[in-house]
C-alpha positions as CSV (number, residue, x, y, z in Angstrom):
1,M,123.3,61.4,78.9
2,S,122.5,65.1,78.9
3,G,124.5,68.1,79.8
4,I,123.7,70.6,81.9
5,F,122.7,74.1,81.2
6,Y,124.3,76.6,84.0
7,G,122.9,80.0,83.7
8,I,125.6,81.9,86.0
9,G,125.8,85.4,87.1
10,V,129.1,87.4,87.0
11,G,128.3,90.3,89.0
12,P,127.9,94.1,88.4
13,G,131.4,94.7,86.8
14,D,134.1,93.5,89.1
15,P,135.6,90.3,88.2
16,E,136.9,89.6,91.6
17,L,132.8,89.9,92.9
18,L,132.8,86.7,90.7
19,T,131.8,84.1,93.1
20,I,133.9,81.0,93.3
21,K,131.2,78.9,92.7
22,A,130.7,80.8,89.4
23,A,134.1,80.8,88.3
24,R,134.5,77.1,88.8
25,L,131.5,76.5,86.8
26,I,132.8,78.5,84.3
27,R,136.4,76.7,84.6
28,E,134.6,73.1,84.1
29,C,132.1,74.0,81.4
30,D,132.2,72.2,78.1
31,V,130.7,75.3,76.1
32,L,130.3,78.9,77.3
33,A,127.3,80.5,76.0
34,V,127.9,84.5,75.2
35,A,124.4,86.9,74.9
36,V,125.1,89.5,71.4
37,S,123.4,92.3,71.0
38,G,124.0,94.0,68.2
39,F,126.4,94.0,65.6
40,G,123.7,92.1,63.0
41,L,123.8,88.7,64.8
42,C,120.4,87.4,63.7
43,A,120.9,83.9,64.5
44,P,123.0,81.5,67.2
45,V,126.6,80.8,66.3
46,F,128.3,78.1,67.4
47,E,132.4,78.4,67.3
48,E,134.9,75.9,68.4
49,A,138.2,77.2,70.3
50,G,140.5,78.4,67.9
51,E,137.7,78.9,65.1
52,K,137.3,82.5,64.0
53,K,133.1,82.4,62.5
54,V,132.6,85.8,64.4
55,P,134.7,88.9,64.6
56,G,135.9,89.4,67.8
57,Q,134.2,92.2,68.6
58,Y,131.5,90.5,69.8
59,L,133.5,89.5,72.9
60,D,135.6,92.5,73.1
61,H,131.9,94.6,73.7
62,C,130.7,92.0,76.0
63,V,131.3,92.9,79.7
64,A,129.8,89.7,81.2
65,Y,132.3,88.0,78.8
66,Q,135.4,91.0,79.7
67,I,134.3,90.3,83.8
68,V,135.1,86.6,83.5
69,L,137.8,87.1,81.3
70,G,139.3,89.2,84.1
71,A,139.4,86.1,87.0
72,V,138.8,82.8,84.8
73,P,141.2,83.7,82.3
74,E,140.8,79.3,81.0
75,A,137.2,81.3,79.0
76,A,139.4,82.1,76.7
77,E,140.1,79.1,74.9
78,K,136.3,77.3,75.7
79,D,134.0,76.6,72.4
80,K,131.9,79.3,72.3
81,L,127.9,79.8,71.6
82,Y,126.9,83.3,70.4
83,L,123.7,84.1,71.3
84,P,121.4,87.3,69.6
85,M,119.4,89.3,72.1
86,P,118.5,92.0,70.2
87,M,116.8,95.3,72.3
88,V,113.6,95.0,70.2
89,K,110.0,94.9,71.2
90,D,108.5,92.7,68.8
91,K,107.1,89.9,70.6
92,E,107.1,87.7,68.0
93,R,110.5,88.4,66.3
94,L,111.9,88.2,69.9
95,K,109.9,84.6,70.7
96,Q,111.5,83.4,66.8
97,I,114.6,84.3,68.3
98,H,114.5,83.0,71.8
99,D,113.3,79.7,70.1
100,A,116.1,79.4,67.9
101,C,118.8,80.2,71.0
102,A,117.5,77.5,73.1
103,D,117.2,74.9,69.9
104,C,120.8,75.7,69.4
105,T,122.1,75.4,73.1
106,Q,119.7,72.0,73.7
107,E,122.0,70.8,70.6
108,Q,125.2,71.4,72.8
109,L,123.4,69.7,76.3
110,R,121.9,66.8,73.9
111,R,125.8,66.2,73.0
112,G,126.5,65.3,76.4
113,R,127.8,68.9,76.6
114,S,127.6,71.3,80.0
115,V,126.9,74.7,78.5
116,A,127.4,77.8,80.9
117,F,125.3,80.7,80.2
118,I,127.5,84.4,81.4
119,T,125.0,87.4,82.7
120,L,125.2,90.4,84.0
121,G,124.2,90.9,87.9
122,D,122.4,87.6,89.0
123,P,120.4,85.3,86.6
124,T,117.1,85.8,88.6
125,V,116.9,89.7,88.1
126,Y,116.3,90.9,84.4
127,S,118.6,88.5,82.8
128,T,118.6,87.7,79.3
129,C,119.8,83.9,80.1
130,L,116.1,83.5,81.5
131,Y,114.6,83.8,78.0
132,V,116.9,80.4,77.1
133,H,116.1,79.2,80.8
134,K,112.9,78.4,81.0
135,R,112.7,77.1,77.4
136,L,114.9,74.1,78.1
137,K,113.2,74.0,81.5
138,R,109.7,73.4,80.1
139,R,111.8,70.9,77.4
140,G,112.9,68.4,80.5
141,A,116.5,69.8,80.5
142,D,118.5,69.6,83.3
143,T,118.8,73.5,84.5
144,R,120.4,75.3,87.3
145,L,120.5,78.9,88.0
146,I,124.0,80.1,89.8
147,P,123.6,83.5,91.7
148,G,125.5,86.5,91.7
149,I,125.9,89.7,93.1
150,P,123.1,92.0,92.0
151,S,123.6,95.3,90.7
152,F,121.5,97.2,92.7
153,C,123.2,95.6,96.1
154,A,126.8,96.2,94.5
155,A,126.0,100.1,93.9
156,A,124.6,100.8,97.3
157,A,127.9,98.9,98.8
158,R,130.3,101.7,96.8
159,M,128.0,104.2,97.4
160,D,128.2,102.9,101.4
161,T,125.1,103.2,102.3
162,G,122.4,100.5,103.0
163,L,119.0,100.3,100.9
164,A,116.2,99.4,103.2
165,E,116.2,99.1,107.2
166,N,113.4,97.7,109.6
167,K,110.4,97.7,107.9
168,E,111.1,100.1,105.0
169,E,110.5,98.7,101.7
170,L,112.0,97.8,98.5
171,H,111.3,98.3,95.3
172,I,113.3,97.0,91.9
173,I,111.6,99.3,88.7
174,P,113.1,98.7,85.2
175,A,113.7,102.2,84.1
176,S,113.3,101.5,80.6
177,Y,109.3,101.6,81.0
178,G,108.5,104.9,82.5
179,V,109.2,105.4,86.5
180,E,106.6,108.1,87.1
181,E,104.3,106.0,89.0
182,S,106.5,103.6,90.2
183,L,108.2,106.8,92.3
184,G,104.8,107.2,94.2
185,L,105.5,103.2,96.0
186,P,106.7,103.6,99.7
187,G,110.5,102.6,100.8
188,T,113.3,102.8,98.7
189,K,113.1,102.5,94.7
190,V,116.1,100.8,92.5
191,L,115.9,102.2,88.9
192,M,117.6,99.7,86.8
193,K,119.1,100.7,83.1
194,A,117.7,104.0,83.6
195,G,120.4,105.8,81.6
196,R,118.0,106.1,78.2
197,K,115.3,107.6,79.8
198,M,117.2,110.2,82.5
199,P,115.5,113.0,81.6
200,E,112.1,111.7,82.2
201,V,113.8,110.1,85.6
202,K,115.5,113.3,86.7
203,Q,112.4,115.3,86.5
204,A,110.1,112.8,88.2
205,V,112.1,112.6,90.8
206,R,112.6,116.7,91.2
207,D,108.3,116.7,91.2
208,R,108.3,114.6,93.8
209,G,111.0,116.6,96.3
210,L,112.8,112.6,96.5
211,A,116.4,112.0,97.7
212,V,118.4,110.3,94.6
213,Q,122.1,108.8,93.9
214,M,123.4,107.4,90.9
215,V,126.0,104.6,89.9
216,E,127.4,104.6,86.3
217,N,129.3,101.7,85.3
218,C,129.5,99.8,88.7
219,G,132.9,98.3,89.4
220,M,134.0,98.7,85.7
221,D,136.7,101.0,84.7
222,N,135.2,104.1,83.9
223,E,132.8,104.3,86.7
224,H,130.8,107.1,87.9
225,I,129.6,108.3,90.5
226,Y,126.4,111.2,91.3
227,W,124.9,112.3,94.4
228,G,121.8,114.2,93.6
229,T,120.0,115.2,90.3
230,E,122.1,118.2,89.5
231,E,125.1,115.8,89.3
232,I,124.0,113.3,86.9
233,P,124.8,114.0,83.5
234,E,121.4,113.6,81.1
235,D,123.1,111.6,78.1
236,A,124.3,108.8,81.4
237,G,125.5,105.2,80.1
238,Y,123.2,102.3,79.5
239,Y,124.6,100.9,82.7
240,S,123.4,103.4,85.2
241,L,121.4,102.8,88.4
242,V,119.8,104.5,90.6
243,I,119.0,104.7,94.2
244,V,115.9,106.8,95.4
245,K,114.8,107.7,98.8
246,E,112.3,109.7,100.4
247,G,113.3,112.9,102.1
248,K,115.8,114.8,100.7
């Protein structure tokens, strides 16, 4: 009997925002899959509980894992599947890596083991787990996505403001690919992971005379809230979420 693959959203940063269902499935799963960006990991690595095949800093720097650990300490005793998710734009290289990640995950499923791939926010929104999920789904595996609180909902709540009401439109935009054209859309614009493009984002917002708020590292210990372009630093961190509204 094959195991089940769960893509589990762990929320934006605060362990208290992990859902009851997510916590239960993490406790019950056989294998915890963890995405690794950087640290030279080029191929998936399976590590049984108690083994030390990979350096400890993988987990120390994994935000999703640290969130889970804060709510489900039993996660530390789980078998781990480390899946490389490099931030590169070489499509062929990415395809090979994602295929290998799906292969290693499927190997665990064939053994009848359930795999929980933990991911920041919600697994359906710009999530790394989708690269594995869609491959497994095409192969006929039993796959399930477990929703988490999206970062933009948490950020708006943290700033005590709504995102959209009545007939207002809401647009979710990946800021790393340029935002000038998207800022012309009506309604509220949410710019995800805007840190690396912050100078360009700030200038584009100024040019259009738009109102802007930003949360950096929402729900984490180093969280910062900024009101207006003048407060937002040029070197904002990777987990910076900008909410843009019409009018000053």
